[in-house]
Every structure is written in structure tokens, then in C-alpha cells.
C-alpha positions in Angstrom: 57.3 -8.3 116.7 56.6 -4.9 115.2 53.1 -4.4 114.2 51.8 -2.2 111.2 51.2 1.2 113.7 54.9 1.0 115.1 56.5 1.0 111.4 54.4 3.8 110.3 55.9 5.6 113.2 59.1 4.6 112.5 58.8 5.2 108.7 58.6 9.2 108.6 61.3 9.9 111.2 63.7 7.9 109.3 63.0 9.8 106.0 63.4 13.1 107.9 66.5 12.4 109.5 68.1 10.4 107.1 69.9 12.6 104.5 71.5 14.2 107.5 72.8 11.3 109.0 74.9 10.3 106.1 78.9 11.3 107.2 80.9 13.7 104.7 83.7 11.2 105.6 85.3 11.7 101.5 88.1 14.4 101.5 89.5 15.5 98.1 91.9 13.3 97.9 89.5 10.4 98.0 87.2 12.2 95.5 90.0 12.9 93.3 91.5 9.5 93.1 87.9 7.8 93.0 87.4 9.9 90.2 90.6 9.3 88.7 90.4 5.2 89.1 86.5 5.4 88.0 87.8 6.1 84.4 90.0 3.2 84.5 87.7 0.2 85.1 87.3 -4.0 84.0 86.3 -2.8 80.5 89.5 -1.6 80.1 91.9 -4.1 81.1 89.9 -7.0 80.0 87.3 -5.5 77.5 90.1 -3.8 75.5 91.0 -6.9 74.2 88.0 -7.9 72.3 87.4 -4.0 71.6 90.7 -4.0 69.7 90.4 -7.5 68.0 86.8 -6.4 66.5 87.6 -2.6 65.8 91.8 -2.6 65.2 93.1 0.8 65.3 89.7 2.7 64.6 89.1 1.7 68.6 90.8 4.9 69.3 88.2 6.4 67.4 85.2 5.0 69.5 87.6 6.1 72.9 87.6 9.5 72.0 83.7 9.9 71.0 82.2 7.8 74.0 84.7 9.7 76.1 83.6 13.1 74.7 80.2 12.5 75.3 80.7 11.1 78.3 82.2 14.1 79.9 79.2 16.4 78.2 76.9 14.2 80.8 79.6 15.0 83.7 79.3 18.7 82.8 75.4 18.4 82.4 75.2 16.7 85.9 78.0 18.6 87.7 75.9 21.9 87.0 72.6 20.5 88.4 74.2 19.0 91.4 75.8 22.4 92.5 72.6 24.3 92.1 71.6 22.8 95.0 73.8 21.3 97.6 71.2 18.9 99.4 71.1 16.8 96.3 72.5 13.6 97.6 72.5 12.4 94.0 71.7 12.7 90.4 68.2 11.1 91.4 67.0 13.7 93.6 67.0 16.7 90.7 65.7 14.0 88.3 63.0 13.4 90.8 62.5 17.6 90.8 62.5 18.2 87.3 61.4 15.1 85.9 58.9 13.7 88.9 58.8 11.0 91.2 57.9 8.4 88.7 61.0 9.1 86.3 63.2 9.1 89.4 61.7 5.5 90.6 62.9 4.5 87.3 65.9 6.2 87.4 67.0 4.6 90.9 66.2 1.5 90.4 67.8 1.0 86.9 71.1 2.7 88.4 71.1 0.5 91.0 70.9 -2.9 89.2 73.3 -1.4 86.4 76.1 -1.4 89.4 74.7 -4.7 90.7 75.1 -6.1 86.9 79.0 -4.0 86.8 79.8 -5.6 90.4 78.8 -9.1 88.9 80.9 -8.7 85.4 83.6 -7.5 87.7 83.9 -10.3 90.0 83.3 -13.0 87.2 86.4 -11.4 85.5 88.3 -11.5 89.2 88.3 -15.2 88.3 89.4 -15.2 85.4 92.5 -13.2 86.4 93.0 -15.6 89.2 93.4 -18.4 86.3 96.1 -17.4 85.3 97.7 -18.7 87.9 95.9 -21.1 88.6 94.3 -22.6 85.6 92.1 -25.9 87.0 90.4 -23.0 89.6 86.5 -22.8 88.9 86.1 -19.0 88.2 83.4 -18.7 90.7 85.4 -19.7 93.6 87.5 -16.3 93.6 84.5 -14.5 92.5 82.7 -15.3 95.4 85.8 -14.8 97.7 86.4 -11.3 96.0 82.6 -10.4 96.7 82.5 -11.6 100.5 85.6 -9.3 100.8 84.5 -6.0 99.2 81.1 -6.4 101.7 83.1 -6.7 104.5 85.2 -3.3 103.3 81.8 -1.4 103.1 80.7 -2.6 106.2 82.9 -0.1 107.6 82.7 3.7 107.4 82.5 5.3 104.1 86.5 6.6 105.1 87.1 2.9 105.0 85.6 3.0 101.7 87.2 6.0 100.4 90.4 4.7 101.7 90.3 1.2 100.1 89.4 3.0 96.7 92.2 5.4 97.2 94.7 2.8 97.2 92.9 0.6 94.6 92.9 4.0 92.0 96.6 4.7 92.6 97.8 0.9 91.8 95.9 1.4 88.6 97.1 4.6 87.7 100.9 3.9 88.4 100.4 0.6 86.7 98.9 2.2 83.5 101.6 5.0 83.7 104.8 2.4 84.2 103.0 1.0 80.8 102.8 3.6 78.9 106.2 4.4 79.2 107.4 0.9 79.0 105.7 0.5 75.9 107.1 3.7 74.4 110.2 2.8 75.2 109.7 -0.7 73.3 109.1 1.2 70.3 111.7 4.0 70.3 114.1 1.1 71.0 112.7 -1.3 68.1 111.9 -3.9 70.7 111.6 -7.7 68.9 109.3 -10.0 70.8 110.5 -13.7 70.7 107.5 -14.4 68.0 108.8 -12.2 65.9 106.6 -8.9 66.5 108.5 -5.6 66.1 107.0 -2.7 68.5 106.9 0.3 65.8 104.4 3.2 64.7 104.3 0.7 62.0 101.7 -1.6 63.6 99.3 1.3 64.3 99.4 3.2 60.9 99.0 0.6 58.9 95.8 0.8 56.7 95.1 -2.7 57.1 94.2 -2.6 60.8 92.1 0.3 60.9 88.5 -1.2 60.4 89.7 -5.2 59.8 85.9 -6.4 60.4 84.6 -3.0 58.2 81.8 -1.4 59.5 80.8 -3.9 61.6 83.2 -4.4 63.9 83.6 -0.7 64.3 80.2 -0.2 65.7 80.6 -3.4 67.5 83.4 -1.6 69.6 80.9 0.7 71.4 79.1 -0.9 73.9 82.6 -2.1 75.5 83.5 1.5 75.2 81.0 2.7 76.9 81.1 0.1 79.8 84.5 1.0 79.9 83.4 4.7 81.3 81.0 2.8 83.5 81.4 4.6 86.9 82.6 8.2 86.1 79.3 9.6 86.9 80.0 7.9 90.6 80.9 11.3 91.4 76.8 12.3 91.1 76.1 9.5 94.3 78.9 10.7 96.8 77.2 14.2 97.3 76.3 13.5 100.8 79.6 12.7 101.7 81.6 15.1 100.3 83.3 17.7 102.2 83.1 20.7 100.3 81.5 19.6 97.1 81.8 23.2 95.4 85.1 22.7 94.9 85.8 19.2 95.1 83.3 18.3 92.3 84.1 20.5 89.4 87.9 19.9 89.6 86.8 16.0 89.5 84.7 16.8 86.5 87.0 18.7 84.4 89.9 16.6 84.7 88.1 13.8 82.6 89.2 14.9 79.4 93.0 14.4 80.4 92.3 11.0 81.9 90.8 9.8 78.7 93.9 10.9 76.6 96.2 9.3 79.1 94.7 6.5 80.3 92.6 5.2 77.0 94.4 6.6 74.1 97.5 6.3 74.9 97.6 2.8 76.5 96.0 2.0 73.0 98.3 3.0 71.2 101.2 1.6 73.2 99.8 -1.9 73.3 98.9 -2.0 69.4 102.5 -0.8 68.6 104.3 -3.1 70.6 102.5 -6.1 70.3 100.5 -5.3 66.6 96.9 -6.0 65.8 97.2 -9.6 65.0 98.6 -10.4 68.2 95.8 -9.3 70.7 93.5 -11.9 71.8 90.1 -10.9 72.5 89.6 -13.4 75.7 92.8 -12.1 77.7 93.9 -8.9 79.0 95.8 -6.5 76.5 97.8 -5.5 79.3 99.3 -8.6 80.2 99.8 -9.8 76.8 102.0 -6.8 76.0 104.1 -7.8 78.5 103.9 -11.5 77.6 105.1 -11.3 74.2 107.7 -9.1 75.3 109.5 -12.2 77.1 108.6 -10.6 80.4 106.7 -13.4 82.4 107.4 -11.9 85.9 105.7 -8.7 84.3 102.9 -10.3 83.3 101.9 -11.7 86.4 102.5 -8.0 88.0 100.0 -6.5 85.2 97.7 -9.4 85.8 97.2 -8.6 89.4 97.0 -4.9 88.7 94.1 -5.8 86.4 92.5 -8.2 89.3 92.9 -5.0 91.9 91.3 -3.1 89.4 88.6 -5.3 89.1 88.3 -5.2 92.5 88.6 -1.7 92.5 85.5 -1.4 90.2 83.2 -3.9 92.0 84.0 -1.7 95.6 82.6 1.2 93.9 79.6 -0.9 92.3 78.9 -2.2 96.1 79.1 1.2 97.5 77.3 3.1 94.7 74.4 0.5 94.6 74.3 0.7 98.2 74.0 4.6 98.3 71.1 4.0 95.4 68.9 1.6 97.2 69.3 4.1 100.5 68.3 7.2 98.3 65.4 5.2 96.7 64.4 3.9 100.2 64.1 7.6 101.7 62.1 9.0 98.5 59.9 6.0 99.8 60.5 4.3 96.3 62.0 1.2 98.2 61.2 -0.7 101.5 61.3 1.9 104.5 64.4 -0.7 106.0 66.5 0.1 103.6 66.9 3.8 104.9 68.1 2.5 108.3 71.9 3.5 109.1 73.9 1.5 111.3 74.7 3.7 114.5 78.2 3.9 114.7 79.5 3.7 111.3 76.2 5.5 109.3 76.3 2.7 106.7 73.2 1.5 105.5 73.6 -1.7 106.4 70.3 -3.5 105.3 70.5 -1.8 101.6 74.2 -2.8 101.3 73.0 -6.7 102.3 70.3 -6.9 100.0 72.4 -5.6 96.9 75.5 -8.0 97.7 72.9 -11.3 98.1 71.6 -10.2 94.5 75.5 -9.5 93.5 76.1 -13.2 94.8 73.3 -14.6 93.0 74.3 -13.3 89.5 77.5 -14.4 90.1 76.1 -18.3 90.2 75.7 -17.5 86.4 79.2 -19.1 86.2 77.7 -22.3 86.8 75.1 -22.1 83.7 77.1 -19.6 81.4 81.4 -21.4 82.3 83.1 -19.1 79.6 83.8 -16.2 81.3 85.0 -14.2 78.4 80.8 -14.6 76.8 79.4 -14.1 80.3 81.4 -11.0 80.5 80.6 -9.6 77.4 76.7 -10.3 77.8 76.9 -9.1 81.5 78.7 -5.9 80.5 76.2 -5.2 77.5 73.4 -5.1 80.1 75.2 -2.6 82.4 76.0 -0.6 79.5 72.2 -0.1 78.1 71.4 0.5 82.2 74.0 3.0 82.5 72.9 4.5 78.7 69.2 5.1 80.3 70.4 6.7 83.4 72.7 9.6 81.7 70.3 10.0 79.2 67.8 10.5 82.3 70.6 13.3 83.2 70.4 14.7 80.3 66.6 15.0 80.0 66.8 16.4 83.0 69.2 18.9 82.4 66.8 20.0 79.4 63.9 20.6 82.0 65.7 22.8 84.4 67.1 24.8 81.5 63.6 25.2 80.3 62.1 26.0 83.9 64.9 27.6 85.9 66.9 29.9 83.8 67.8 31.9 87.0 69.6 29.3 88.2 71.5 28.7 85.6 72.4 32.4 85.0 74.1 31.9 88.3 75.5 28.7 87.8 79.4 29.0 88.0 79.8 25.4 86.5 78.0 25.5 82.9 77.6 22.7 80.5 79.6 23.8 77.1 77.1 24.0 74.2 74.0 24.0 76.8 70.9 23.2 75.1 72.5 21.7 71.8 75.0 19.5 72.9 72.6 18.3 75.6 70.6 16.5 72.1 73.8 16.1 70.6 74.5 14.0 73.7 71.5 11.8 73.4 71.1 11.1 70.0 74.4 9.9 70.2 73.7 7.6 73.0 70.3 6.4 71.3 72.8 5.9 68.3 75.0 3.7 70.6 72.0 1.8 72.0 70.8 0.9 68.2 74.0 -0.8 67.1 73.8 -3.0 69.4 71.7 -5.1 67.0 74.9 -6.0 65.1 76.1 -8.6 67.6 74.9 -11.9 68.7 75.6 -11.2 72.4 75.2 -7.5 72.8 71.6 -8.4 70.9 70.9 -11.1 73.4 71.3 -8.5 76.1 69.1 -6.0 74.4 66.5 -7.7 74.1 66.4 -9.1 77.3 66.5 -5.1 79.0 62.8 -4.2 78.4 61.6 -7.0 80.8 63.8 -4.8 83.6 61.2 -2.0 82.7 58.1 -3.9 82.5 59.1 -5.6 86.1 59.1 -1.6 86.9 56.4 -0.5 85.2 54.6 -3.1 86.9 55.9 -2.4 90.9 55.4 0.9 90.0 52.0 0.6 89.6 51.7 -1.8 92.7 53.3 1.4 94.6 50.6 4.0 93.3 47.7 1.4 94.3 49.2 0.8 98.2 49.5 5.2 98.6 46.3 5.9 97.2 44.5 4.9 100.6 47.1 6.6 102.3 46.4 9.7 100.7 42.6 9.3 101.0 43.4 8.7 105.0 45.4 12.1 105.0 42.2 14.1 102.8 39.5 12.5 105.0 41.9 13.6 108.3 
């Protein structure tokens, strides 16, 4: 058994060596496809049904607004990350410009956001499996999926990159196929077996612009924000990317095009083909589109793709939470054992296993809330709140960076458009997005619970400070 003195010797050595041990195993092919797939998550495949149902065609405005301001977050993050290539993630520049306490709050909040997102994703995997096996309990495929993804991530980072590459490729090809198929249905005036004609009129009907009024419009923001969760994943891969100065700007700048193709065109096609009245809030609108068109085989294929999409998002969640917990440990914000890497694959195994255990515990909520859609809404709202907090910290760090290091900004080759003014506008927009969550009972429940997390962080920070005070005193005396 290791004594305290041995622990004290091991910990600093690991802290010094750990940042250089992560392998740069992610190539441009991996990063570009992960960035592409990161904007296509469970929020689009599953959450879009609820969003269209509550917001009608005004959902298009919501996705444009959230997409635009999400892109601004990415540009701020990109400029900051490229000022120093030794940053492991955005938590590092938050620590530099806002201090260790801010880094502690951000790191743990971002870790929890991915744990919660992964729970939402594997829960949805259970719902997709019920398409083929309606009497199967949702928790069975949910736990099986989590176990498979944990094994994926136990392998090398290149194995993770390969898995995510193919997951993302399946999503991209399917959505492009869906857009082309839907466009053909609209062009030919396809009429479904239940009498709904595919037409642009389904989009331009004034009655379906805001069918539930302003309240419905505002309710659409939560899932839209959750849909974009994962675009900042690039900011956790810097230490494992081979050429970040070249790859990161390309991946970030491709975001607007991805929003137009994957969100705008897919929403337009779904509403035009199925009509607003034909979209169910309790199922994937992508599956509904082909089912209503009388193509059950195609609907089953789309359901399979939606399942792989949820697995892809969950896979990113396992990876990101593991790397963030590893970074927290390196910064001495988490137990030193979480920074230990496996000898052969250089994977932070203990961080991975702890994160997966927390995801497993959360997935068991299916026993308490068996309705998948209700649980998905609650869990995804909590994830959205935590992601907004993380994005907000990135923006605040950017403001401090602009004030403290104008020299670095002048030298930057990847400046944020609009600079300080746009940063403030983006912050105000995300504050507005949190405030409007009070108008929906399900989102309000998660909003009311979120302060408990930050209270817990405050308590743990105080405990951490008290433990470090004797260590600092010993250093001074020596």
C-alpha cells in the first residue's frame, strides 16, 4: 500500500510529464469529420421533432440565431487557442486569464455537461431500439451502448478518431440523402398514404409560423442549443491534434456551411414533406418523413442512422469528459490518480472509468422516469445550461485577453469577427437563452436544479483551498 510520502513524490512528477504524454494521433481527416459530425447530434435527430412541434416554421430562425452565436464562441475560442500551442484545452486559457478558481468551475462544469449529454444520448439509443423492439425496456440498449463506447475509448486515441470518423460519415451521407430525397418529393408533389402532399406551401402557411405563439417560439431555444453541443469539442483536442495551426481554423470556419446544410435544409425538407401537423414531438422527424412516405424500409434505415448518431455523440461525450477530467487532475483540481495514463495507449484510464461510472449511474434514471422523451428533455436542458456556462466562460476569457494582451491579438492570424462588441452581444444572447427556460415546465425543472451544482463546486473549492494552505505554509517555511 502506498504511503502519503510516496504519493507526494508521484504527484508532481505526473503533473510535469502528463501534458506531453498525450499522443497527437488525430489527423486532419479525423478532425474535419469530427467537426462535421459534432454539429449533427441527438438534438437534431431526436430533439428536432419536439422543436418543430412547439415552434413551427419559426424553428428556422431559432437555428440560425443559435448557430450564428455558437460560431462566434468558436471563433473566440479558436483565436485564444492559437495564441499558445501548449494549451491542452480551453480550460487552460480560462485558467490563465480568469484564474484557477474559474478554471476549476469551468473544467468540472464542462465535464458534467458531457456526462449529462452522454446520458441523454444513450437514453435516446434505448428509444431508437424500441422502434424494432417496442416491448424492450429502454435501459437495456442504453447500458449496452455505454459499455461498447467505454471499450472504444479504452483503445488508442487514433481508434477513437477512426470510430468517430465513420460515425460522422454515416450521419453526413444520410442527411445529404434525406435532403435530396425530400427535395425530389417536393419537386414531384409526392403524396403520402395519409393524404399529405409534399409542398413548399407547408412552409409558407402563416398558421404554422408560430403555432403556439411566442411561448412556443421561446421553448425551441433549449433543444437548439443542445443540438449544437459538441461544436466546441475541437477545443479539447488541441493536445492530440497533429497540426492545430492549420487544422483548427479550417474546422471552425466550416461551421456556417454545416449549419445551412444540416440544420436549415433538413428542417425545410422535413416540414415541406410531412407538414407541421404531421411531425410528432415524441419521435424522430427523420424517421417520420420516410414512414409517412410509405417507405418503411427507408424509415428503418434512417432509424439505424439516428441510432449511430446518438452513439457518435455519446462517444464524443466519453472522450471529452475523460480528457477534461485528466486536465483537471493535471491542474490539481481533481485527484492526482485521474492523470495517470496507460503505458501503451497513453489513455487516462482512471478518468475514463470514473466518467463512465457516473454516466452509468445517470442512465439508471430510466427506472425513475421511464418516459424517454420527458427524461431526454430534462437531461438535455441541464446539459444545455452547463454548455452555455462553458461557452460564457470562453467569451469572458476572450474579453480579458483582449484587455491584457492586445499584442497577441494584433499578431493573431485568426481574429474573432466583431471582436469585443460581438463578444458582448453573444454573451447577452446566451443569458437570454437561459432566462427563457423558465417558461417551460420541463426546462424550468432543470434550471431550478442547476444552482445545486454550483453550490457543490463552491463547497469543494473551499475544501481544496483549506487543504492547500498547509502545503503553502510548508513551502514558505522551507
